[in-house]
C-alpha positions as CSV (number, residue, x, y, z in Angstrom):
1,X,102.8,-97.3,33.7
2,X,104.8,-100.0,31.9
3,X,105.5,-97.6,29.0
4,X,106.8,-95.0,31.3
5,X,108.9,-97.6,33.1
6,X,110.4,-98.7,29.8
7,X,111.0,-95.1,28.7
8,X,112.8,-94.6,31.9
9,X,114.9,-97.7,31.4
10,X,115.7,-96.8,27.8
11,X,116.4,-93.2,28.7
12,X,118.6,-94.0,31.8
13,X,120.3,-96.9,30.2
14,X,122.7,-95.2,27.8
15,X,123.4,-92.4,30.4
16,X,124.2,-95.0,33.0
17,X,126.5,-96.8,30.6
18,X,128.1,-93.6,29.4
19,X,128.7,-92.5,32.9
20,X,130.1,-95.8,33.9
21,X,132.6,-96.0,31.0
22,X,135.0,-93.3,32.5
23,X,135.4,-94.5,36.1
24,X,134.3,-98.1,35.7
25,X,137.1,-99.4,33.5
26,X,140.5,-99.0,35.0
27,X,141.2,-95.7,33.3
28,X,143.4,-97.2,30.8
29,X,142.0,-95.1,27.9
30,X,142.4,-91.7,29.6
31,X,145.7,-92.8,31.3
32,X,147.1,-94.0,28.0
33,X,146.3,-90.6,26.3
34,X,147.9,-88.8,29.2
35,X,151.1,-90.9,29.1
36,X,151.2,-90.5,25.3
37,X,151.0,-86.7,25.7
38,X,153.6,-86.6,28.3
39,X,155.9,-88.8,26.3
40,X,155.4,-86.6,23.2
41,X,156.2,-83.5,25.2
42,X,159.3,-85.1,26.7
43,X,160.6,-86.2,23.3
44,X,160.0,-82.6,21.8
45,X,161.8,-81.1,24.8
46,X,164.7,-83.6,24.6
47,X,165.0,-82.9,20.8
48,X,165.0,-79.2,21.4
49,X,167.7,-79.5,24.0
50,X,169.8,-81.6,21.7
51,X,169.4,-79.1,18.9
52,X,170.4,-76.2,21.2
53,X,173.4,-78.1,22.5
54,X,174.5,-78.9,19.0
55,X,174.2,-75.2,18.1
56,X,176.4,-74.4,21.2
57,X,178.9,-77.0,20.1
58,X,179.3,-75.4,16.7
59,X,179.9,-72.0,18.3
60,X,182.2,-73.3,21.0
61,X,184.6,-76.0,19.9
62,X,185.9,-76.7,23.6
63,X,182.3,-77.8,24.4
64,X,182.4,-80.3,21.6
65,X,185.7,-81.5,22.7
66,X,184.4,-82.0,26.3
67,X,181.5,-83.9,25.0
68,X,183.8,-86.2,23.0
69,X,185.9,-86.8,26.1
70,X,182.8,-87.8,28.1
71,X,181.5,-90.0,25.3
72,X,184.8,-91.8,24.8
73,X,185.1,-92.3,28.7
74,X,181.8,-94.2,28.7
75,X,182.4,-96.0,25.4
76,X,185.6,-97.5,26.6
77,X,184.4,-98.2,30.2
78,X,186.7,-95.6,31.8
79,X,185.9,-96.8,35.4
80,X,187.4,-100.2,34.8
81,X,190.5,-98.7,33.1
82,X,190.9,-96.1,36.0
83,X,190.8,-99.1,38.5
84,X,193.5,-100.9,36.4
85,X,195.8,-97.8,36.6
86,X,195.0,-97.3,40.3
87,X,196.2,-100.9,41.0
88,X,199.4,-100.5,38.9
89,X,200.1,-97.2,40.7
90,X,199.7,-98.8,44.1
91,X,202.1,-101.6,43.2
92,X,204.5,-99.0,41.7
93,X,204.6,-97.1,45.1
94,X,206.2,-99.9,47.1
95,X,209.4,-100.3,45.1
96,X,209.7,-96.4,45.1
97,X,209.7,-96.4,48.8
98,X,212.4,-99.2,48.7
99,X,214.4,-96.9,46.5
100,X,214.1,-94.1,49.0
101,X,215.3,-96.4,51.8
102,X,218.2,-97.5,49.6
103,X,219.2,-93.8,49.0
104,X,218.9,-93.0,52.7
105,X,221.1,-96.1,53.5
106,X,223.8,-94.9,51.0
107,X,223.7,-91.4,52.4
108,X,224.2,-92.8,55.9
109,X,227.0,-95.2,54.8
110,X,229.0,-92.3,53.4
111,X,228.8,-90.4,56.6
112,X,225.8,-88.0,56.1
113,X,222.5,-87.6,57.8
114,X,219.5,-88.1,55.5
115,X,217.1,-86.9,58.0
116,X,218.8,-83.5,58.1
117,X,218.6,-83.1,54.4
118,X,214.8,-84.2,54.5
119,X,214.0,-81.8,57.3
120,X,216.0,-78.8,56.3
121,X,215.9,-78.8,52.5
122,X,212.8,-80.7,51.7
123,X,210.8,-79.2,54.6
124,X,209.3,-82.6,55.6
125,X,207.6,-83.3,58.9
126,X,209.5,-84.4,62.0
127,X,207.9,-87.8,62.0
128,X,208.9,-88.5,58.4
129,X,212.4,-87.2,59.1
130,X,212.8,-89.6,62.0
131,X,211.5,-92.5,59.9
132,X,214.0,-91.7,57.0
133,X,216.9,-91.4,59.6
134,X,216.0,-94.8,61.1
135,X,215.5,-96.5,57.7
136,X,218.8,-95.1,56.5
137,X,220.6,-96.3,59.7
138,X,219.2,-99.9,59.1
139,X,219.9,-99.9,55.4
140,X,223.5,-98.7,55.8
141,X,224.5,-102.0,57.1
142,X,224.3,-103.5,53.6
143,X,223.7,-100.4,51.3
144,X,224.7,-101.8,48.0
145,X,222.7,-105.0,48.4
146,X,219.6,-102.9,49.3
147,X,220.3,-100.6,46.3
148,X,220.6,-103.5,43.9
149,X,217.3,-105.1,45.1
150,X,215.6,-101.7,44.9
151,X,216.9,-101.1,41.4
152,X,215.6,-104.6,40.2
153,X,212.3,-104.0,41.8
154,X,212.0,-100.6,40.2
155,X,212.7,-102.0,36.7
156,X,210.1,-104.8,37.2
157,X,207.3,-102.6,38.4
158,X,208.2,-100.0,35.8
159,X,207.7,-102.7,33.1
160,X,204.4,-103.5,34.7
161,X,203.4,-99.9,34.8
162,X,204.3,-99.4,31.2
163,X,202.2,-102.5,30.2
164,X,199.2,-101.0,32.1
165,X,199.5,-97.7,30.5
166,X,200.0,-99.2,27.1
167,X,196.7,-101.2,27.5
168,X,194.8,-98.1,28.7
169,X,196.1,-95.9,25.9
170,X,195.3,-98.5,23.4
171,X,191.8,-98.9,24.6
172,X,191.3,-95.1,24.8
173,X,192.5,-94.7,21.1
174,X,190.7,-97.9,20.1
175,X,193.8,-99.6,18.9
176,X,194.2,-103.5,18.9
177,X,197.8,-103.2,19.9
178,X,198.3,-105.0,23.2
179,X,202.0,-105.7,23.3
180,X,204.5,-102.9,24.4
181,X,206.7,-102.3,21.4
182,X,210.3,-101.3,22.2
183,X,209.7,-101.7,25.9
184,X,213.4,-101.3,27.0
185,X,213.7,-98.0,25.0
186,X,210.5,-96.8,26.6
187,X,211.6,-98.1,30.1
188,X,214.7,-95.9,30.4
189,X,212.8,-92.8,29.2
190,X,210.0,-93.5,31.6
191,X,212.3,-93.9,34.5
192,X,214.4,-90.8,33.6
193,X,211.3,-88.7,33.2
194,X,210.1,-90.1,36.6
195,X,213.4,-89.1,38.2
196,X,213.3,-85.7,36.8
197,X,209.7,-85.2,38.0
198,X,210.8,-86.2,41.6
199,X,213.7,-83.7,41.4
200,X,211.3,-80.9,40.3
201,X,208.9,-81.9,43.2
202,X,211.8,-81.9,45.7
203,X,213.0,-78.5,44.6
204,X,209.4,-77.2,44.7
205,X,208.9,-78.6,48.2
206,X,212.2,-76.9,49.4
207,X,211.2,-73.5,47.9
208,X,207.5,-73.5,48.6
209,X,207.7,-71.9,52.1
210,X,210.3,-69.4,51.0
211,X,207.9,-66.7,50.2
212,X,204.8,-66.1,48.0
213,X,206.6,-65.5,44.7
214,X,208.9,-68.6,45.1
215,X,206.0,-70.7,46.4
216,X,203.9,-69.7,43.4
217,X,206.6,-70.3,41.0
218,X,207.3,-73.7,42.6
219,X,203.6,-74.7,42.2
220,X,203.6,-73.5,38.6
221,X,206.8,-75.4,38.0
222,X,205.3,-78.7,39.2
223,X,202.3,-78.1,37.0
224,X,204.5,-77.5,33.9
225,X,206.6,-80.6,34.8
226,X,203.4,-82.7,35.0
227,X,202.2,-81.3,31.7
228,X,205.4,-82.2,29.8
229,X,205.5,-85.6,31.6
230,X,201.9,-86.4,30.4
231,X,202.8,-85.2,26.9
232,X,205.9,-87.2,26.7
233,X,204.1,-90.3,28.0
234,X,201.4,-89.8,25.3
235,X,204.2,-89.7,22.7
236,X,205.6,-93.1,23.6
237,X,202.2,-94.7,24.1
238,X,199.9,-96.2,21.2
239,X,198.0,-93.4,19.5
240,X,196.3,-92.5,16.3
241,X,197.3,-88.8,16.2
242,X,200.1,-88.0,13.8
243,X,201.4,-84.8,15.5
244,X,202.0,-83.9,19.1
245,X,199.6,-80.9,19.0
246,X,196.7,-83.3,19.0
247,X,198.0,-84.7,22.3
248,X,198.0,-81.3,24.1
249,X,194.3,-81.5,25.3
250,X,194.9,-84.9,26.8
251,X,198.1,-83.7,28.5
252,X,196.2,-80.7,29.9
253,X,193.4,-83.0,31.3
254,X,196.0,-85.4,32.8
255,X,197.7,-82.5,34.5
256,X,194.6,-81.0,36.0
257,X,193.5,-84.5,37.1
């Protein structure tokens, strides 16, 4: 009887211990194996995708260019640079509005109606036309003083905008240059290009509702003006490229953005 009991103990003991190994411990052995297999499959799939993407890049150069753009955007912390430019652009809008008020005041001072030109030629809304007419009437009391203050403000904010653009371009090209070199020479080119761009936009706004062909031509004209504006800006900013052809992709991206 004791022999049979001991046989039962010896026969059931290992089975019980074997049966208890799988569920008793916290499953770390089998779980680790599953995680290792899943990690290995993930690494193989990732490597296969990278190799396939590299093969596509070799066949399609624009894809490699897009990847380099995205990589550089994250490398230089593009979100912070975009916020810096957004702040500079916002501060740049206030003196521009003051310049428009000064122009409306001068037009009113010389006996013309700025609201009529804004409504009939530029096709602006009635509320904006009324605002321009009222601002011109108030600014016409001292038009030359207002124009002088607007000009000084435009120069100051244009210098600040150039400084911000210089910093962003230097970071994007990974150049240590921080100071704007030849800022007065760049300033008048920047202001002149901005004035030409506004003239193109004004002509486009006046002809946009004159038919499908003229409207399409006006839209394309604004796009071309933006392209050449971005290309010219890239030419006066810090860069590593030797020729202007290497700046065309950036000008296209800036125009589409």
